[in-house]
DRENPADO-472166 format. One record per residue (C-alpha): residue in one letter; residue number from 1; x negated, y negated, z negated. Coordinates in steps of 0.05 Angstrom, whole numbers, plus 5000, padded with zeros to 4 digits. Layout:
<sites>
SITE | aa | i | east | north | up
SITE | a | NUM | X | Y | Z
...
</sites>
This chain:
<sites>
SITE | aa | i | east | north | up
SITE | m | 1 | 5072 | 4742 | 4233
SITE | k | 2 | 5017 | 4792 | 4250
SITE | k | 3 | 5065 | 4847 | 4284
SITE | l | 4 | 5087 | 4790 | 4331
SITE | y | 5 | 5022 | 4767 | 4344
SITE | y | 6 | 5004 | 4840 | 4365
SITE | n | 7 | 5064 | 4847 | 4410
SITE | f | 8 | 5048 | 4788 | 4444
SITE | l | 9 | 4975 | 4812 | 4454
SITE | i | 10 | 4996 | 4876 | 4483
SITE | a | 11 | 5043 | 4839 | 4524
SITE | v | 12 | 4986 | 4796 | 4558
SITE | v | 13 | 4938 | 4857 | 4563
SITE | v | 14 | 4996 | 4895 | 4598
SITE | l | 15 | 5009 | 4831 | 4643
SITE | l | 16 | 4937 | 4823 | 4663
SITE | q | 17 | 4925 | 4901 | 4679
SITE | a | 18 | 4983 | 4897 | 4729
SITE | s | 19 | 4964 | 4831 | 4763
SITE | c | 20 | 4892 | 4860 | 4773
SITE | s | 21 | 4914 | 4927 | 4805
SITE | p | 22 | 4917 | 4924 | 4876
SITE | s | 23 | 4984 | 4909 | 4900
SITE | l | 24 | 5022 | 4945 | 4959
SITE | k | 25 | 5025 | 4902 | 5015
SITE | v | 26 | 5093 | 4918 | 5058
SITE | t | 27 | 5121 | 4902 | 5122
SITE | s | 28 | 5175 | 4916 | 5157
SITE | d | 29 | 5215 | 4908 | 5228
SITE | y | 30 | 5274 | 4931 | 5263
SITE | d | 31 | 5312 | 4931 | 5329
SITE | r | 32 | 5349 | 4869 | 5324
SITE | q | 33 | 5404 | 4897 | 5375
SITE | a | 34 | 5420 | 4964 | 5335
SITE | n | 35 | 5483 | 4967 | 5298
SITE | f | 36 | 5463 | 4997 | 5225
SITE | s | 37 | 5534 | 5005 | 5201
SITE | q | 38 | 5546 | 5066 | 5251
SITE | y | 39 | 5491 | 5109 | 5221
SITE | r | 40 | 5519 | 5160 | 5169
SITE | s | 41 | 5469 | 5216 | 5168
SITE | f | 42 | 5396 | 5227 | 5173
SITE | s | 43 | 5346 | 5285 | 5178
SITE | i | 44 | 5274 | 5285 | 5168
SITE | d | 45 | 5244 | 5299 | 5240
SITE | t | 46 | 5168 | 5300 | 5227
SITE | v | 47 | 5119 | 5290 | 5173
SITE | h | 48 | 5044 | 5273 | 5190
SITE | m | 49 | 4994 | 5267 | 5124
SITE | n | 50 | 4924 | 5266 | 5117
SITE | q | 51 | 4898 | 5333 | 5093
SITE | r | 52 | 4871 | 5299 | 5035
SITE | i | 53 | 4939 | 5285 | 5010
SITE | s | 54 | 4962 | 5342 | 4964
SITE | q | 55 | 5021 | 5386 | 4985
SITE | l | 56 | 5050 | 5363 | 4914
SITE | n | 57 | 5048 | 5286 | 4937
SITE | q | 58 | 5070 | 5307 | 5009
SITE | n | 59 | 5130 | 5333 | 4975
SITE | r | 60 | 5146 | 5276 | 4926
SITE | i | 61 | 5138 | 5225 | 4986
SITE | v | 62 | 5189 | 5265 | 5030
SITE | n | 63 | 5235 | 5277 | 4972
SITE | a | 64 | 5228 | 5197 | 4951
SITE | v | 65 | 5249 | 5181 | 5025
SITE | k | 66 | 5308 | 5221 | 5026
SITE | a | 67 | 5328 | 5202 | 4953
SITE | e | 68 | 5329 | 5125 | 4983
SITE | l | 69 | 5367 | 5141 | 5044
SITE | t | 70 | 5420 | 5178 | 5001
SITE | n | 71 | 5420 | 5120 | 4959
SITE | k | 72 | 5436 | 5072 | 5014
SITE | g | 73 | 5499 | 5117 | 5029
SITE | l | 74 | 5469 | 5163 | 5080
SITE | t | 75 | 5477 | 5238 | 5082
SITE | e | 76 | 5425 | 5288 | 5103
SITE | n | 77 | 5449 | 5324 | 5167
SITE | i | 78 | 5395 | 5372 | 5192
SITE | a | 79 | 5436 | 5398 | 5255
SITE | n | 80 | 5467 | 5329 | 5283
SITE | p | 81 | 5441 | 5271 | 5248
SITE | d | 82 | 5456 | 5197 | 5268
SITE | l | 83 | 5376 | 5178 | 5244
SITE | k | 84 | 5318 | 5217 | 5256
SITE | v | 85 | 5262 | 5197 | 5198
SITE | n | 86 | 5183 | 5208 | 5213
SITE | i | 87 | 5136 | 5197 | 5158
SITE | a | 88 | 5059 | 5192 | 5163
SITE | a | 89 | 5013 | 5178 | 5101
SITE | i | 90 | 4940 | 5159 | 5122
SITE | l | 91 | 4884 | 5160 | 5068
SITE | k | 92 | 4816 | 5137 | 5093
SITE | d | 93 | 4749 | 5124 | 5054
SITE | q | 94 | 4729 | 5050 | 5063
SITE | l | 95 | 4655 | 5028 | 5049
SITE | p | 96 | 4646 | 4948 | 5058
SITE | i | 97 | 4581 | 4923 | 5051
SITE | s | 98 | 4567 | 4845 | 5042
SITE | s | 99 | 4503 | 4810 | 5030
SITE | n | 100 | 4484 | 4746 | 5006
SITE | t | 101 | 4408 | 4711 | 5015
SITE | d | 102 | 4376 | 4654 | 4977
SITE | y | 103 | 4316 | 4645 | 5025
SITE | y | 104 | 4280 | 4593 | 4971
SITE | g | 105 | 4294 | 4639 | 4903
SITE | y | 106 | 4336 | 4579 | 4879
SITE | g | 107 | 4396 | 4531 | 4895
SITE | g | 108 | 4411 | 4463 | 4888
SITE | v | 109 | 4389 | 4401 | 4928
SITE | y | 110 | 4312 | 4417 | 4925
SITE | r | 111 | 4316 | 4478 | 4969
SITE | p | 112 | 4268 | 4452 | 5021
SITE | w | 113 | 4216 | 4442 | 4963
SITE | g | 114 | 4180 | 4499 | 4924
SITE | w | 115 | 4154 | 4490 | 4855
SITE | n | 116 | 4079 | 4463 | 4843
SITE | g | 117 | 4080 | 4425 | 4913
SITE | g | 118 | 4091 | 4493 | 4951
SITE | v | 119 | 4144 | 4495 | 5009
SITE | g | 120 | 4193 | 4551 | 5008
SITE | a | 121 | 4180 | 4590 | 4947
SITE | t | 122 | 4207 | 4660 | 4958
SITE | g | 123 | 4270 | 4692 | 4985
SITE | y | 124 | 4311 | 4757 | 4963
SITE | t | 125 | 4376 | 4793 | 4990
SITE | t | 126 | 4434 | 4822 | 4941
SITE | y | 127 | 4481 | 4871 | 4976
SITE | n | 128 | 4552 | 4890 | 4946
SITE | v | 129 | 4579 | 4957 | 4967
SITE | q | 130 | 4645 | 4973 | 4950
SITE | n | 131 | 4674 | 5046 | 4951
SITE | y | 132 | 4754 | 5053 | 4955
SITE | k | 133 | 4807 | 5090 | 4997
SITE | d | 134 | 4856 | 5056 | 5041
SITE | g | 135 | 4925 | 5087 | 5039
SITE | s | 136 | 4985 | 5074 | 5084
SITE | l | 137 | 5053 | 5100 | 5084
SITE | i | 138 | 5090 | 5092 | 5148
SITE | i | 139 | 5167 | 5101 | 5152
SITE | n | 140 | 5195 | 5102 | 5221
SITE | i | 141 | 5272 | 5111 | 5229
SITE | a | 142 | 5296 | 5122 | 5302
SITE | d | 143 | 5369 | 5132 | 5330
SITE | a | 144 | 5374 | 5207 | 5343
SITE | k | 145 | 5418 | 5195 | 5399
SITE | k | 146 | 5380 | 5143 | 5440
SITE | n | 147 | 5314 | 5170 | 5414
SITE | s | 148 | 5294 | 5098 | 5401
SITE | l | 149 | 5258 | 5066 | 5338
SITE | v | 150 | 5308 | 5021 | 5305
SITE | w | 151 | 5271 | 5004 | 5235
SITE | e | 152 | 5201 | 5018 | 5211
SITE | g | 153 | 5169 | 5003 | 5145
SITE | i | 154 | 5093 | 5003 | 5119
SITE | g | 155 | 5064 | 5002 | 5058
SITE | n | 156 | 4988 | 4995 | 5052
SITE | q | 157 | 4947 | 4993 | 4982
SITE | e | 158 | 4875 | 4999 | 4965
SITE | i | 159 | 4868 | 5054 | 4923
SITE | d | 160 | 4809 | 5050 | 4874
SITE | k | 161 | 4831 | 5113 | 4830
SITE | p | 162 | 4875 | 5171 | 4826
SITE | v | 163 | 4948 | 5160 | 4815
SITE | k | 164 | 4964 | 5167 | 4738
SITE | n | 165 | 5037 | 5188 | 4748
SITE | p | 166 | 5058 | 5202 | 4812
SITE | d | 167 | 5121 | 5221 | 4794
SITE | t | 168 | 5141 | 5152 | 4784
SITE | q | 169 | 5090 | 5115 | 4829
SITE | i | 170 | 5105 | 5144 | 4896
SITE | p | 171 | 5186 | 5138 | 4889
SITE | t | 172 | 5176 | 5066 | 4869
SITE | a | 173 | 5126 | 5054 | 4927
SITE | v | 174 | 5171 | 5087 | 4975
SITE | a | 175 | 5231 | 5040 | 4947
SITE | s | 176 | 5189 | 4981 | 4958
SITE | i | 177 | 5175 | 5002 | 5029
SITE | m | 178 | 5251 | 5018 | 5043
SITE | k | 179 | 5275 | 4957 | 5006
SITE | s | 180 | 5296 | 4925 | 5073
SITE | f | 181 | 5332 | 4983 | 5101
SITE | p | 182 | 5383 | 4977 | 5127
SITE | p | 183 | 5370 | 4905 | 5146
SITE | g | 184 | 5421 | 4850 | 5130
SITE | k | 185 | 5445 | 4882 | 5060
</sites>
């Protein structure tokens, strides 16, 4: 019975941690006129990454995109691809500041009246400063012959601490972004 209780407790803690961590916000769009069934090959065309993203993580991102496209039935063809893939990763420091002012030093329905007959006792302001990184991964896929964008996927996430296991978290993020590629499947 104790073992079942401890297993349940561990499961609850894991679920709470997962629900409290910032989630990846994914959006995608595509050209409604494009015939995605005609595309058979791809090539990584350009890779633009912030200098603050390590070369190891840059390689993980590129390899994850290649793996996702290969899993979707496309082959890499550098010489004459049907699709050109452009990858951009942006990492920015964010420092939002918020404030809350209490003009009377206390709240409630007695705000206009101070203690001991005084009016408007005290006022104070509290500030909340939050420091985090905002990370965006943008994957653009263009028709190589027409040189026009046919699909775009964007993943955005607040990053409040270093990635613990980039070998699994980066491919998981890329898979989430590319889930809707190709459209209609």
